[in-house]
Backbone as numpy.savetxt, mean C-alpha at the origin, in Angstrom:
# Nx Ny Nz CAx CAy CAz Cx Cy Cz
-17.82 -10.96 19.66 -16.59 -10.35 19.88 -15.30 -10.98 20.90
-14.09 -11.38 20.73 -13.24 -12.09 21.42 -13.14 -11.09 22.81
-13.40 -11.79 24.07 -12.20 -11.02 25.03 -10.65 -10.03 24.85
-10.68 -10.63 24.67 -9.11 -10.60 24.71 -9.01 -9.05 23.39
-10.01 -8.90 22.27 -10.31 -7.97 21.81 -11.42 -6.99 22.11
-12.23 -7.19 23.57 -12.49 -5.80 23.92 -12.07 -4.96 24.03
-12.57 -3.67 24.12 -12.46 -2.03 24.40 -11.96 -1.55 23.30
-11.89 -2.30 21.74 -11.61 -1.73 20.62 -12.73 -1.52 19.82
-12.56 -0.92 18.78 -13.45 -0.70 17.98 -13.03 -0.21 16.64
-12.81 -1.00 15.39 -13.00 -0.72 14.17 -14.08 0.26 13.35
-13.47 1.58 12.81 -14.02 1.85 12.13 -13.41 2.38 10.66
-14.29 2.72 9.19 -13.54 3.62 8.10 -14.50 4.20 7.40
-13.93 4.70 6.30 -14.49 5.79 6.10 -15.10 5.34 4.53
-15.36 6.44 3.45 -15.85 5.62 1.99 -14.58 5.36 1.74
-13.22 5.58 1.64 -12.08 5.27 0.31 -12.11 3.62 0.29
-12.32 3.01 1.40 -12.05 1.60 1.09 -13.04 0.37 1.76
-14.53 0.71 1.83 -15.71 0.29 3.10 -15.49 -1.45 2.69
-15.18 -1.96 1.57 -15.09 -3.74 1.72 -13.94 -4.01 2.52
-12.77 -3.37 1.87 -11.32 -3.70 2.74 -11.66 -3.66 4.34
-12.68 -2.58 4.43 -13.07 -2.73 5.75 -13.83 -3.64 6.93
-14.56 -3.92 5.70 -15.24 -5.54 6.11 -14.84 -6.34 6.37
-13.76 -6.78 5.61 -12.77 -7.85 5.28 -12.29 -7.96 6.73
-11.37 -6.55 6.73 -10.92 -6.75 8.10 -11.33 -6.97 9.44
-12.45 -6.55 9.62 -13.49 -6.51 10.54 -14.12 -8.34 10.82
-14.10 -8.58 9.65 -14.73 -10.31 10.12 -13.33 -10.68 9.76
-11.76 -10.18 9.67 -10.87 -11.22 10.14 -10.68 -11.27 11.41
-11.16 -10.55 12.31 -10.71 -9.43 13.68 -12.12 -10.24 14.48
-13.36 -10.66 13.56 -14.25 -11.04 14.44 -14.95 -10.32 15.16
-14.65 -8.89 14.41 -15.68 -8.05 15.07 -16.78 -7.10 13.92
-18.18 -6.59 14.64 -18.88 -5.77 14.25 -18.27 -4.57 13.52
-17.95 -3.75 12.64 -17.40 -2.83 11.88 -18.32 -1.53 12.75
-17.40 -0.71 13.08 -18.35 0.82 13.90 -19.29 0.97 12.90
-19.93 1.59 13.62 -20.98 2.27 12.48 -21.02 4.06 12.69
-20.65 4.24 11.63 -20.49 5.82 11.50 -21.03 6.24 9.90
-21.87 7.69 10.24 -22.35 7.86 8.93 -21.31 9.30 8.45
-21.19 9.25 7.00 -20.40 10.56 6.38 -21.67 10.64 5.09
-22.27 12.48 5.60 -22.72 12.92 3.98 -21.82 13.96 3.84
-22.30 14.68 2.62 -21.50 15.76 2.52 -23.10 16.98 2.46
-22.74 18.01 3.07 -23.48 19.24 2.64 -23.71 19.73 1.49
-24.66 20.39 0.85 -24.88 21.21 -0.75 -23.65 21.93 -1.22
-22.70 22.45 -0.31 -21.37 22.94 -1.10 -20.51 22.24 -1.08
-20.74 20.74 -0.77 -19.53 19.71 -0.69 -18.61 19.74 0.57
-18.89 20.29 1.54 -18.34 19.83 2.58 -18.61 18.74 3.27
-17.46 18.07 4.07 -18.04 17.05 4.63 -18.68 16.89 6.26
-19.60 15.60 6.01 -19.88 15.53 7.68 -20.15 14.30 7.48
-19.48 14.36 9.46 -19.17 12.95 10.13 -20.34 12.78 11.54
-20.69 11.75 11.05 -21.44 11.42 12.60 -21.32 10.00 13.14
-20.36 9.68 14.38 -20.64 8.59 14.76 -21.23 8.31 15.58
-21.93 7.02 15.22 -23.68 6.49 15.35 -23.42 5.57 16.54
-22.08 5.53 17.41 -22.00 4.81 19.07 -20.90 5.19 19.73
-21.30 4.78 21.02 -20.10 5.51 21.79 -18.68 5.18 21.31
-17.56 5.99 21.59 -16.10 6.23 21.61 -15.53 6.22 22.57
-16.63 6.52 23.96 -15.46 7.09 24.98 -14.78 5.95 25.77
-13.53 6.55 26.10 -12.80 5.12 26.64 -12.59 4.08 25.46
-12.48 4.05 24.26 -12.43 2.77 23.60 -11.13 3.30 22.92
-10.43 2.14 22.72 -9.36 2.18 21.60 -9.71 1.82 20.07
-9.79 3.40 19.61 -10.38 3.25 18.20 -9.46 3.30 16.66
-9.88 2.44 16.13 -8.57 1.60 14.66 -9.54 2.76 13.23
-9.38 3.23 12.73 -9.86 4.16 11.82 -9.41 3.87 10.76
-9.56 3.04 9.46 -8.98 2.42 8.47 -9.50 3.30 6.87
-8.77 3.93 7.00 -8.66 4.66 5.42 -7.37 4.81 4.40
-7.32 4.40 3.68 -6.34 4.63 2.05 -6.73 6.34 1.45
-5.37 6.44 1.57 -5.63 7.99 0.64 -5.75 8.10 -0.26
-6.17 7.00 -1.11 -6.03 6.83 -2.70 -6.99 8.16 -3.13
-7.46 7.78 -4.29 -8.45 8.62 -5.28 -9.57 7.87 -5.00
-10.58 9.31 -4.93 -10.18 11.43 -5.13 -9.45 11.35 -3.52
-8.07 11.68 -3.68 -7.16 11.58 -2.93 -7.83 12.79 -1.81
-8.12 13.96 -2.32 -8.41 15.05 -1.21 -9.40 15.09 -0.53
-10.49 14.26 -1.04 -11.47 14.18 -0.27 -11.57 13.15 0.79
-10.60 12.13 0.39 -10.66 10.39 1.57 -9.73 11.07 2.34
-9.05 11.98 2.32 -7.73 12.40 2.95 -8.39 13.96 4.28
-9.59 14.51 3.84 -10.29 15.57 4.43 -10.95 14.73 5.36
-11.42 13.66 4.97 -12.62 12.72 5.79 -11.88 12.64 6.51
-10.53 11.83 6.87 -10.17 11.05 7.27 -10.07 11.76 8.95
-8.84 13.09 8.24 -8.99 14.33 9.06 -10.02 14.80 10.14
-11.03 14.95 9.34 -12.77 14.66 10.03 -12.78 13.45 10.88
-12.67 12.75 10.74 -12.70 11.51 11.11 -12.08 11.38 12.97
-10.41 11.93 12.90 -10.10 11.74 13.42 -10.35 12.73 14.85
-10.86 13.95 14.35 -11.13 15.03 14.92 -12.89 14.70 16.06
-13.33 13.70 14.84 -14.70 13.66 15.94 -14.46 12.82 16.83
-13.54 11.31 16.12 -13.48 10.64 17.83 -12.33 11.19 19.00
-11.50 12.12 18.68 -10.92 12.57 19.73 -11.69 13.66 20.61
-12.89 14.17 19.82 -13.93 15.01 20.53 -14.41 14.02 21.49
-14.54 12.65 20.98 -15.81 11.62 21.54 -14.92 10.57 23.11
-13.85 11.55 22.65 -13.33 10.68 24.12 -12.62 9.47 23.88
-12.06 9.29 22.76 -11.32 7.93 22.66 -10.63 7.88 23.42
-9.85 6.31 24.05 -8.72 6.52 24.85 -7.54 6.74 23.85
-7.85 6.26 22.93 -6.18 5.91 21.73 -7.14 6.12 20.33
-6.20 6.71 19.33 -6.81 6.35 17.96 -6.14 6.21 17.15
-5.66 4.69 16.44 -4.75 4.37 15.28 -5.50 4.71 14.06
-4.51 4.95 13.48 -5.06 5.34 11.90 -4.07 4.16 10.76
-5.39 3.86 9.84 -4.88 2.52 9.36 -4.66 2.99 7.87
-3.72 3.06 7.41 -3.75 3.75 5.96 -3.38 3.07 5.18
-3.60 1.58 4.73 -3.37 1.00 3.49 -1.77 1.69 2.59
-2.60 2.65 1.88 -2.07 3.14 1.44 -1.81 5.08 1.62
-0.29 5.66 1.78 -0.28 6.64 2.13 0.02 7.58 0.92
-1.10 8.52 0.57 -1.50 8.97 -0.24 -0.58 10.45 -0.03
0.38 11.28 -1.03 1.08 12.00 -1.01 2.30 11.73 -0.67
2.95 10.07 -0.75 3.94 9.78 0.01 5.09 10.45 -1.43
5.28 10.16 -2.33 6.04 10.73 -3.58 6.50 11.94 -3.06
5.84 13.29 -2.36 6.16 14.15 -2.20 7.21 14.20 -0.81
8.12 13.35 -1.01 8.61 13.18 0.46 9.95 13.70 0.91
10.76 14.99 -0.40 10.88 15.72 -0.33 11.49 16.63 -1.49
12.81 17.65 -1.50 12.51 18.78 -2.15 13.37 18.57 -3.35
13.36 18.47 -4.43 13.75 17.93 -5.67 14.47 19.31 -6.19
13.52 20.22 -6.31 13.60 21.94 -6.94 13.45 22.73 -6.05
14.00 23.98 -5.93 13.86 24.85 -5.33 12.64 25.43 -4.83
12.26 25.61 -3.68 10.58 26.16 -3.33 9.15 25.13 -3.59
9.75 23.70 -3.30 8.71 22.64 -3.29 8.56 22.37 -1.88
7.11 22.01 -1.86 6.93 22.07 -0.58 6.95 19.87 -0.46
7.16 19.80 0.84 7.25 18.15 1.03 5.20 18.07 1.74
4.88 17.50 0.88 3.97 16.99 1.36 3.36 16.17 1.98
4.44 15.00 2.16 4.62 13.93 2.80 4.07 13.84 4.41
5.49 14.79 4.52 5.20 15.80 5.70 4.53 16.62 6.27
3.57 17.46 5.77 2.84 18.51 5.64 1.21 17.28 6.25
1.42 15.95 5.35 0.01 15.07 5.36 0.13 14.74 6.87
1.55 14.17 7.13 1.74 14.03 8.68 1.43 15.06 10.07
1.66 15.82 9.32 1.59 17.03 10.70 0.08 17.46 10.77
-0.47 17.11 9.34 -2.25 17.32 9.46 -2.97 15.74 10.41
-2.30 14.45 10.25 -2.24 13.57 10.94 -2.37 13.54 12.25
-1.29 14.35 13.14 -0.95 14.31 14.13 -2.38 15.18 15.01
-1.91 16.46 14.12 -3.06 17.86 14.89 -4.00 17.21 14.97
-4.91 16.41 13.84 -6.18 16.08 14.07 -6.59 14.81 15.10
-5.70 14.36 15.82 -5.52 13.25 16.74 -4.97 12.19 16.45
-4.41 11.57 15.53 -4.08 10.61 15.73 -2.70 10.08 16.55
-3.06 9.47 17.38 -2.24 8.68 17.86 -1.02 7.42 17.84
-1.53 7.12 16.61 -0.52 5.66 15.90 -0.59 5.88 14.66
-0.33 5.42 13.53 -0.16 5.11 12.60 0.19 3.89 12.21
-0.91 3.48 11.19 -0.16 1.80 10.39 -0.50 1.92 8.93
0.41 2.05 8.22 0.71 1.63 6.64 1.10 1.06 6.10
0.93 0.64 5.16 1.51 -0.43 4.10 2.40 -0.26 3.15
3.69 -0.69 3.28 4.69 0.24 2.23 4.62 1.35 1.60
5.57 2.19 2.72 5.39 3.41 2.36 6.21 4.10 1.35
6.11 4.66 0.27 7.42 4.87 -0.59 8.23 5.18 -0.79
8.56 5.55 1.22 10.07 5.80 1.01 9.83 5.44 2.65
10.47 4.95 3.26 10.62 5.05 4.61 10.99 5.66 5.48
11.55 6.57 5.25 11.83 7.54 6.20 10.72 8.48 6.27
9.30 8.17 5.98 8.42 9.21 5.96 8.16 9.10 7.55
8.30 7.44 7.73 8.13 7.17 9.48 8.99 8.23 10.25
9.86 8.80 9.92 10.80 9.73 10.53 9.64 11.16 10.59
8.38 11.31 9.52 8.04 12.73 9.74 6.87 12.82 11.02
6.82 11.88 11.77 5.60 11.45 12.76 6.27 11.39 14.03
5.95 12.27 14.74 6.18 12.31 16.14 5.36 11.38 16.98
4.83 10.03 16.62 3.73 9.29 17.19 4.17 7.95 16.48
4.14 7.00 16.83 4.46 5.68 16.46 4.04 5.25 15.06
4.72 4.65 14.53 4.43 4.67 13.16 4.65 2.92 13.03
3.80 2.20 12.50 3.90 0.56 12.48 3.99 0.69 10.79
5.32 0.11 10.10 5.44 -0.26 8.53 5.03 -1.45 8.65
3.98 -2.07 8.05 3.81 -3.41 6.81 4.61 -3.43 5.80
4.53 -4.91 5.23 5.12 -4.95 4.31 4.10 -6.19 3.38
4.04 -5.61 2.71 3.42 -6.12 1.02 4.01 -7.30 0.77
5.24 -7.07 0.62 6.02 -8.25 -0.30 5.90 -9.67 0.14
5.80 -10.01 1.26 5.56 -11.60 1.97 4.13 -12.21 1.46
3.18 -10.89 0.91 1.75 -11.90 0.71 2.23 -12.35 -0.68
3.02 -11.11 -1.41 3.07 -11.65 -3.26 4.62 -13.05 -3.02
5.04 -12.63 -1.90 6.13 -13.65 -2.05 5.35 -15.37 -1.93
4.30 -14.98 -0.75 3.53 -16.22 -0.66 2.97 -16.89 -2.29
2.41 -15.74 -2.45 1.36 -16.22 -3.60 2.50 -16.73 -5.16
3.83 -16.26 -5.24 4.88 -16.89 -6.01 5.77 -18.07 -6.21
5.27 -18.63 -4.45 5.61 -19.57 -3.77 4.98 -21.07 -3.95
3.65 -20.35 -3.90 2.75 -21.24 -4.13 2.42 -21.73 -5.40
2.60 -21.37 -6.33 3.14 -21.35 -7.49 4.46 -22.08 -8.37
5.40 -22.18 -7.11 6.29 -23.04 -7.29 7.55 -22.44 -7.84
7.44 -20.90 -7.61 8.56 -20.36 -8.29 9.74 -20.47 -7.78
9.71 -21.03 -6.15 10.76 -21.17 -5.35 11.75 -21.99 -5.74
11.13 -22.90 -6.75 11.89 -24.35 -6.98 12.15 -23.86 -8.88
12.02 -22.70 -9.23 12.37 -22.84 -10.27 13.48 -22.38 -10.71
14.44 -22.45 -11.26 15.79 -22.04 -11.79 15.68 -20.89 -12.48
14.87 -21.14 -13.61 14.80 -19.61 -14.29 14.13 -18.54 -13.83
13.89 -18.45 -12.75 13.21 -16.94 -12.09 14.21 -16.02 -11.84
13.94 -14.75 -12.02 14.95 -13.45 -11.72 14.07 -13.05 -11.09
14.66 -12.16 -10.09 13.82 -10.77 -9.54 14.04 -9.10 -9.93
13.02 -8.49 -10.84 13.77 -7.48 -10.91 13.22 -6.02 -10.06
14.38 -5.00 -10.02 14.02 -4.17 -9.47 14.08 -2.91 -10.43
12.64 -2.17 -10.37 12.69 -1.38 -11.31 13.62 -0.48 -11.37
14.26 0.37 -10.24 15.12 1.03 -9.82 15.93 0.84 -9.01
16.45 1.69 -8.95 17.90 1.48 -7.85 16.99 1.55 -6.58
16.31 2.69 -6.19 15.58 2.85 -4.59 14.91 1.40 -4.45
14.65 0.38 -5.31 13.68 -0.63 -4.90 14.70 -2.03 -4.78
16.02 -1.78 -4.74 16.70 -2.60 -4.91 16.36 -3.87 -3.37
16.34 -2.95 -2.25 15.88 -3.63 -1.05 14.83 -4.64 -1.13
13.53 -4.15 -1.75 12.63 -4.89 -1.78 12.53 -6.17 -2.78
13.68 -5.77 -3.79 14.17 -6.66 -4.67 14.63 -8.15 -4.15
15.51 -7.52 -3.26 16.40 -8.55 -3.01 15.62 -9.22 -1.83
14.74 -8.91 -0.97 13.78 -9.63 0.14 13.23 -10.68 -0.67
12.66 -10.64 -1.70 11.67 -11.06 -2.61 13.00 -12.50 -3.24
13.47 -11.78 -3.93 14.79 -12.82 -4.26 15.16 -13.69 -3.07
15.38 -13.43 -1.94 15.56 -14.45 -0.96 14.59 -15.32 -0.40
13.18 -14.63 -0.09 12.03 -15.54 -0.17 12.33 -16.49 -1.19
12.03 -16.30 -2.77 12.19 -16.99 -3.64 13.45 -17.98 -3.97
14.68 -18.09 -3.40 15.72 -18.05 -3.30 16.37 -18.95 -4.95
16.42 -16.98 -5.45 16.67 -16.68 -6.96 17.78 -15.26 -6.86
18.71 -15.16 -7.94 18.88 -13.95 -8.32 17.68 -12.62 -8.30
18.79 -11.62 -8.14 18.10 -10.33 -8.66 19.01 -9.52 -9.39
18.15 -8.59 -10.58 19.06 -7.44 -11.22 18.37 -6.52 -11.05
18.86 -4.97 -11.43 18.42 -3.87 -11.27 18.18 -3.07 -12.38
17.11 -2.88 -13.07 16.90 -1.67 -13.94 17.71 -0.33 -13.52
18.58 0.27 -14.13 19.08 1.95 -14.04 18.11 3.02 -15.25
17.86 3.68 -14.73 16.88 4.73 -15.65 16.62 5.86 -14.95
16.21 6.54 -15.76 15.73 8.13 -15.58 14.73 8.65 -15.60
14.24 9.70 -15.11 12.97 10.19 -15.12 12.83 11.37 -15.80
13.25 12.18 -17.00 13.16 13.18 -17.62 11.57 13.90 -17.23
10.92 13.45 -16.74 9.43 14.37 -16.50 8.91 13.06 -15.57
7.80 13.77 -14.93 6.76 12.68 -14.31 5.89 11.86 -14.89
6.04 10.94 -14.64 5.46 9.25 -15.06 6.16 9.28 -16.57
7.47 9.92 -16.65 7.94 9.40 -18.18 9.47 8.60 -17.82
9.48 7.59 -18.52 10.75 6.88 -17.98 11.78 6.15 -18.92
12.90 6.88 -19.15 13.89 6.34 -20.05 15.10 4.45 -19.40
15.06 3.96 -19.64 16.02 2.84 -19.59 17.33 3.08 -20.15
17.95 2.88 -19.05 19.32 3.41 -19.19 20.72 2.31 -19.21
20.46 1.07 -18.65 20.91 -0.32 -18.17 20.16 -0.95 -17.54
20.15 -2.18 -17.77 19.82 -3.35 -16.92 21.03 -4.09 -16.42
21.56 -4.25 -14.85 22.29 -4.74 -14.88 21.98 -6.68 -13.92
22.75 -7.50 -14.20 22.53 -9.08 -14.05 22.29 -9.55 -15.24
21.72 -10.78 -14.91 22.03 -12.09 -15.95 20.75 -12.01 -16.02
19.59 -11.79 -17.07 17.97 -12.07 -16.85 17.66 -12.71 -18.24
18.63 -12.44 -19.17 18.25 -13.70 -20.69 18.16 -14.71 -20.36
16.36 -15.22 -20.92 16.27 -16.32 -21.08 15.18 -16.46 -20.08
15.42 -15.82 -19.34 14.67 -16.33 -17.81 13.57 -15.65 -17.98
12.50 -16.11 -16.60 11.61 -15.32 -16.52 11.44 -14.17 -15.12
11.23 -13.11 -15.76 11.35 -12.00 -14.63 9.90 -11.52 -13.95
10.01 -11.61 -12.64 9.25 -10.88 -11.64 9.67 -9.61 -10.99
9.40 -8.78 -11.82 9.63 -7.09 -11.78 8.58 -7.12 -10.25
9.17 -6.16 -9.35 8.46 -6.02 -8.05 8.61 -4.40 -7.36
7.35 -3.70 -7.45 7.56 -1.81 -7.21 6.43 -2.20 -5.93
6.38 -0.87 -5.66 5.53 -0.50 -3.95 4.32 -0.15 -4.36
4.54 0.40 -5.77 3.08 0.88 -6.53 3.38 1.13 -7.58
2.11 1.11 -8.54 2.08 0.64 -9.91 0.48 1.93 -10.30
1.50 2.75 -10.96 0.76 4.48 -10.99 -0.27 4.34 -12.46
0.45 5.29 -13.20 0.28 5.22 -14.41 0.62 3.24 -15.39
1.73 2.94 -14.96 1.84 1.65 -15.90 3.14 1.93 -16.48
3.83 3.45 -16.56 4.37 3.76 -17.69 5.84 2.97 -17.24
6.22 3.07 -16.27 7.72 2.30 -15.90 7.64 1.36 -15.95
6.64 0.56 -14.81 6.85 -1.04 -15.14 6.52 -1.69 -16.42
5.61 -0.96 -17.35 5.80 -1.16 -18.84 6.82 -1.18 -19.73
7.67 0.10 -19.57 8.68 0.69 -19.95 9.84 -0.24 -19.55
10.22 -1.09 -18.31 10.92 -1.50 -17.77 10.46 -3.22 -18.77
9.37 -3.81 -18.49 9.08 -4.64 -19.00 9.31 -4.76 -20.53
9.17 -3.80 -21.09 9.48 -3.90 -22.71 11.15 -3.88 -23.21
11.71 -3.48 -21.61 13.25 -3.19 -22.03 13.78 -4.57 -21.67
13.01 -5.23 -20.87 13.55 -6.65 -20.80 13.58 -7.32 -21.32
12.65 -7.60 -22.61 11.97 -8.47 -23.63 12.62 -8.55 -24.41
12.82 -6.91 -25.07 14.07 -6.41 -26.12 15.28 -7.04 -26.06
15.82 -7.22 -24.67 16.93 -7.53 -24.50 17.04 -8.94 -24.40
15.83 -9.85 -24.43 16.11 -11.09 -24.41 15.63 -11.91 -22.88
14.69 -11.49 -22.16 14.13 -11.96 -20.63 12.78 -12.99 -21.97
12.52 -13.88 -21.42 11.45 -15.18 -21.77 10.12 -14.73 -21.50
10.02 -14.40 -20.01 8.58 -13.21 -19.63 8.98 -12.54 -18.69
7.89 -11.90 -18.43 7.67 -10.50 -17.44 6.43 -10.76 -16.92
6.52 -10.85 -15.52 5.56 -10.58 -14.24 5.85 -9.33 -13.88
5.00 -8.96 -13.64 4.66 -7.62 -12.44 4.44 -7.57 -11.38
4.34 -7.42 -10.41 3.64 -6.83 -9.04 3.97 -5.75 -8.19
3.17 -5.78 -7.43 3.35 -4.32 -6.68 2.10 -4.01 -5.49
2.40 -3.82 -4.54 1.62 -3.52 -3.30 0.15 -2.88 -3.66
0.27 -1.42 -4.03 -0.32 -0.34 -4.80 -0.79 -0.20 -5.61
-2.22 -0.93 -6.09 -2.68 -0.54 -7.77 -2.98 0.64 -7.80
-2.67 1.97 -7.71 -2.83 2.99 -8.16 -3.75 3.21 -9.67
-3.25 2.49 -10.57 -3.59 2.96 -11.65 -4.24 3.70 -12.21
-3.76 5.13 -12.24 -4.51 5.86 -12.78 -4.57 6.20 -14.18
-5.48 6.73 -14.68 -5.67 6.85 -16.33 -5.94 5.68 -16.75
-5.32 5.37 -17.76 -5.64 4.02 -18.41 -4.57 2.85 -18.17
-4.15 3.00 -17.07 -3.11 2.20 -16.87 -3.83 0.75 -16.89
-4.56 0.33 -16.33 -5.36 -0.96 -16.10 -5.27 -1.63 -18.26
-5.47 -0.88 -18.90 -5.93 -1.24 -20.54 -4.63 -1.30 -20.93
-3.84 -0.55 -20.27 -2.44 -0.42 -21.22 -1.37 -1.28 -20.40
-1.89 -2.28 -18.86 -1.28 -3.15 -18.88 -1.81 -4.71 -19.25
-2.73 -4.38 -20.22 -3.20 -5.59 -20.64 -3.05 -5.10 -21.61
-2.74 -4.77 -22.27 -2.42 -4.37 -23.81 -0.70 -4.77 -24.24
0.09 -5.16 -22.76 1.31 -4.66 -22.91 1.95 -6.15 -22.88
2.91 -6.21 -23.01 4.22 -7.67 -23.28 3.72 -8.33 -21.83
3.67 -7.53 -20.46 3.54 -8.12 -19.31 2.43 -9.34 -19.29
2.88 -10.45 -19.11 1.94 -11.53 -18.83 1.02 -11.64 -17.76
1.49 -11.27 -16.35 0.44 -10.95 -15.24 0.87 -9.83 -14.54
0.01 -9.05 -14.15 0.32 -8.72 -13.21 -0.43 -8.54 -11.47
0.44 -8.36 -10.30 -0.43 -9.20 -9.43 -0.22 -7.92 -8.01
-1.47 -7.79 -7.76 -1.32 -6.29 -7.04 -1.69 -6.64 -5.25
-1.68 -5.96 -3.93 -2.53 -6.06 -3.31 -4.29 -5.24 -3.31
-4.91 -5.44 -2.28 -6.09 -5.20 -2.52 -6.19 -3.66 -1.33
-5.27 -2.72 -1.64 -5.18 -1.60 -0.47 -5.97 -0.67 -1.30
-5.87 -0.77 -2.08 -6.88 0.76 -2.93 -7.94 -0.28 -3.76
-9.31 0.32 -3.91 -9.99 -0.40 -4.47 -10.36 -0.89 -5.66
-10.91 -1.71 -6.26 -10.93 -1.52 -7.24 -12.16 -1.07 -8.09
-11.75 -0.68 -9.09 -13.14 0.44 -10.06 -14.75 -1.33 -9.85
-16.13 -0.85 -9.35 -16.97 -2.11 -9.98 -17.33 -2.48 -11.52
-16.72 -3.40 -11.92 -17.22 -3.83 -12.84 -16.35 -3.93 -14.25
-14.85 -3.45 -13.56 -13.60 -3.43 -14.28 -13.29 -4.92 -14.06
-12.83 -5.59 -15.12 -12.48 -6.99 -14.86 -10.90 -7.33 -15.92
-9.94 -7.25 -15.98 -8.37 -7.48 -16.36 -7.99 -9.28 -16.36
-8.11 -9.57 -17.27 -7.41 -11.23 -17.22 -6.04 -11.14 -16.55
-5.20 -9.91 -17.23 -3.88 -10.04 -16.62 -3.59 -9.54 -15.05
-4.76 -9.10 -14.39 -4.51 -8.32 -12.84 -5.18 -9.59 -12.08
-4.46 -9.78 -11.06 -4.82 -10.52 -10.20 -4.46 -9.94 -8.78
-5.21 -9.71 -8.11 -5.61 -9.20 -6.75 -5.40 -10.07 -5.57
-4.64 -9.99 -4.48 -4.09 -10.27 -3.48 -5.05 -9.95 -1.98
-5.45 -10.69 -1.21 -5.52 -9.74 -0.26 -5.04 -9.13 0.93
-5.34 -7.71 1.79 -4.37 -7.59 2.56 -5.18 -7.69 4.12
-6.43 -7.85 3.80 -7.16 -7.74 5.12 -6.55 -8.90 6.58
-5.86 -10.01 6.06 -5.37 -11.15 7.17 -4.29 -10.30 7.47
-3.45 -9.70 7.03 -2.21 -8.66 7.74 -2.54 -7.66 8.15
-3.56 -7.24 7.79 -3.89 -5.57 8.82 -4.61 -6.02 9.78
-5.23 -7.19 9.71 -6.46 -7.70 10.85 -4.95 -7.90 11.77
-4.38 -8.80 11.30 -2.99 -9.18 12.48 -2.01 -8.20 13.24
-2.07 -7.03 12.53 -1.45 -5.67 12.85 -2.07 -5.62 13.89
-3.65 -5.08 13.73 -4.35 -4.55 14.66 -4.59 -5.37 16.02
-4.99 -6.74 15.70 -5.01 -7.26 16.87 -3.23 -7.34 17.79
-2.40 -6.83 17.31 -1.22 -7.11 18.02 -0.78 -6.00 18.71
-1.74 -4.55 17.59 -1.53 -3.58 18.65 -2.30 -3.36 19.90
-3.83 -3.85 19.32 -4.26 -3.56 20.94 -3.76 -4.64 21.91
-3.32 -5.58 21.89 -2.55 -6.75 22.62 -1.40 -5.77 23.04
-0.26 -4.77 22.60 0.00 -4.67 22.94 1.42 -5.96 22.73
1.68 -6.22 21.57 2.43 -7.42 20.78 3.24 -6.79 19.73
4.07 -7.34 19.72 4.82 -6.97 18.63 4.50 -7.21 17.02
4.30 -6.10 16.72 4.36 -6.12 15.10 5.35 -6.35 14.23
6.61 -5.92 14.51 7.88 -6.05 13.70 8.07 -7.67 13.59
7.62 -8.84 14.15 7.80 -9.93 14.21 7.40 -10.55 13.23
5.63 -10.00 12.06 5.56 -10.33 11.35 6.07 -10.44 10.42
7.55 -10.06 9.95 8.32 -9.67 8.89 9.88 -9.96 9.38
10.16 -10.49 10.21 11.52 -10.84 10.66 12.05 -11.66 9.72
11.77 -12.20 8.81 12.09 -12.91 8.06 12.56 -11.92 6.79
11.25 -11.40 6.38 11.23 -10.15 5.25 12.15 -9.13 5.40
13.20 -8.51 6.24 13.38 -7.56 5.99 14.84 -8.19 6.21
């Protein structure tokens, strides 16, 4: 371990151990030893296998499916390290589960994203690191520092390496009005225009395209979103673009939630390629030719290093925002 990184340790739970190993390798450190088991009734048991006293602890755990198990495991890990006298505990959540429940839409609805924030703080989190929160205002749900990382630059560099910034027929597409900022940032990175799909959601995971604002006819469209869940929104938007004259549609997003039959639906859709980050693990044995997965470990490792050394994290994205 580098002397500059002495006094810190990285642990991860069962949500995404492969990502934890990649981040540790990027940092040049060994992943901390931790054992997670379950009692006969399903209760989670955590055992830290090495001293944490006086150390700065980083816990990497996306709260992806199975969301409740991974979230509960994270809360228990936090409590264990707090009781083990860690000097500071930072939770690294590449994917923040329950983020879409960030506000009340109908009467008597909970704001579950805020509840998760409360649980994290109560359990012992001193700092939070997340990638592409579904709603940036979630940072305000916390009373501890939150470092919000962006996956857009990773996606952008992928397209730059493919020469998209020199192609005059490229246009970036925001699948909804809420994602305009993300689409605009990618468009600036690729030096191309962007368009916006206006849509309505009559029910969860059901999308109706109302209008597409901007020039996209005959263009290669790159549609960007923060996450791809069932694929309904992305596929519906791509089909609307193709039906109205687009030449090709490529979809990209940070979080590959891919619920239900999303992978096979995307594979069979009019979308030519789906580019995502590895913030959520891919089930073993599943391979789809249209899906490209980019690494997030270098970004996460760089953020962890900067936090430990008290350096600026926002400098990583000064050109993106």
